[in-house]
Every structure is written in structure tokens, then in C-alpha cells.
N, C-alpha and C positions, 0 to 999 in steps of 0.2 A: 885339300879341302874336302875331297870326296871321302877320305878316310874319317875325317871328323864327323861328317854327316852320317856315315855308316855306324860309327860308334854311338852317336846321339840317337839314331833310330833304334839301334839294338837296346840301348838303355831305356828308351821310352817304351818299347815293346815289353821288356823285362818288368818294368814298373807296372805296366798295364796288366800283365799276366799275374803279377804278385797281388795286386788289389782284387782281381777277379777271383783268385784263390782265397783271399781273405773273405770275400763275400760268400763263397761256397762254404767255407768253414763256419762263418757266422750263421748261415742257415742251419747247419747241422748241430752246432754247439750251444747257441744261446737258448735260454729257457722258455721264452714266450714270444707271442706274435709281435709284440711291441718292440722288444729288443731285436728280434730278427729283422723286422722291417727297417729299423734304424741302421743296423749293421749292413744289410744288403743295399739299402738306398745310398748310403755314403760311399761304400767301397765300390759298388758297381758303377756309379757315376764317374768316379775318378779313374777306374780301370778302363772303361770304354773311351774316355777322353784321351788317356795316355796311349791307348792302342791306335786311335784315329790319328793322333799327332805323329806317332811313330810311322804309321803308314804314309802319311804325307811327307815325312822326311826321307823315307827310303825309296819311294817311287819317284822316278824322274819327272814324268809328265802327269802331274796330278792337278786337279782343279781345287785350289785351296778354298774357294767359296763354298764348294760342296762339303768339304770337311768341316768348315766353320758352321755351316748350316746344320750338319749332323750333330755337332757338339752343342749348338744352341737347342736343338730338338731334345737331346739327352738331358740338358739342364732343365728343360721345361716339362719333361714327362716323368723321369724316374723319381724325383722328389715328390711330385704330386701323387703318383701312384703309391708310393710308400706311405704318404699321409692318408690316402684314402683307405688303404688296407687297415691302418690303425684306427681310423674313424669307424669303419664297419665293425671291427672287433670290439671297439668300445661300446657301440650301440647295441651289439648283441651280448654285451656283458661277459666277454671272455675274461677269464681270470688273468691277472698279471702277477709278475714275480717282483718281490721286494727283498730287502736284506733279512726280513723276518720270515720269509717263506711266501707261499701263495696267498694272494689277497683277492677277495671278491668285493667289488664296489657295489 
């Protein structure tokens, strides 16, 4: 049973690191603030949740209520912050990217 938990924890950690890496690449590669905010918001939320679950599986004496509280906090803050970045950019009339090129609303 301990081997199964070790493998599960490593898989969760690997998945979390993968999605955090995707978020970092999204920040560098996507063309505008709207795309970057979307890419970072989704990948970062999933990456942090997988890392927290992996931590919970690998550590023997862990308070699961704290992990679930942290996961709930991540669900409540990262998407809202991502939305607010886009809202500020939209109100400041930051150009956005489309298939035709840069668009100014």
C-alpha cells in the first residue's frame, strides 16, 4: 500500500510541475495579456492543486482539512485575479490579438 501511495504522490507532483511549466511557457509565448491571463489562470490553478494533493499523499501526518482549505482558496483567488487582470486591460484599452492580427477596440 505504501508503494502505491508513493507512486500516486510522485504522479501528482509530476502533474503539478507539468502544469506549472505550462503556465510559465504560456506567460512567455502567448501574444497578449488576455491569452496570457487565461493560460496562466487555468494551468496555475490545476498545477497548485495537484502539488497540494501530492503533498498530502506523500506526507504521513498531514492535516487534510488544511490542504482542502488551501485548494478552496486557490479555486477562489486565481480565477478571480485572472479575470481582474483582463478587466483592467480591457478598461485601459490594451490591444488584443486575433487571427487577423492585432485589434484595437
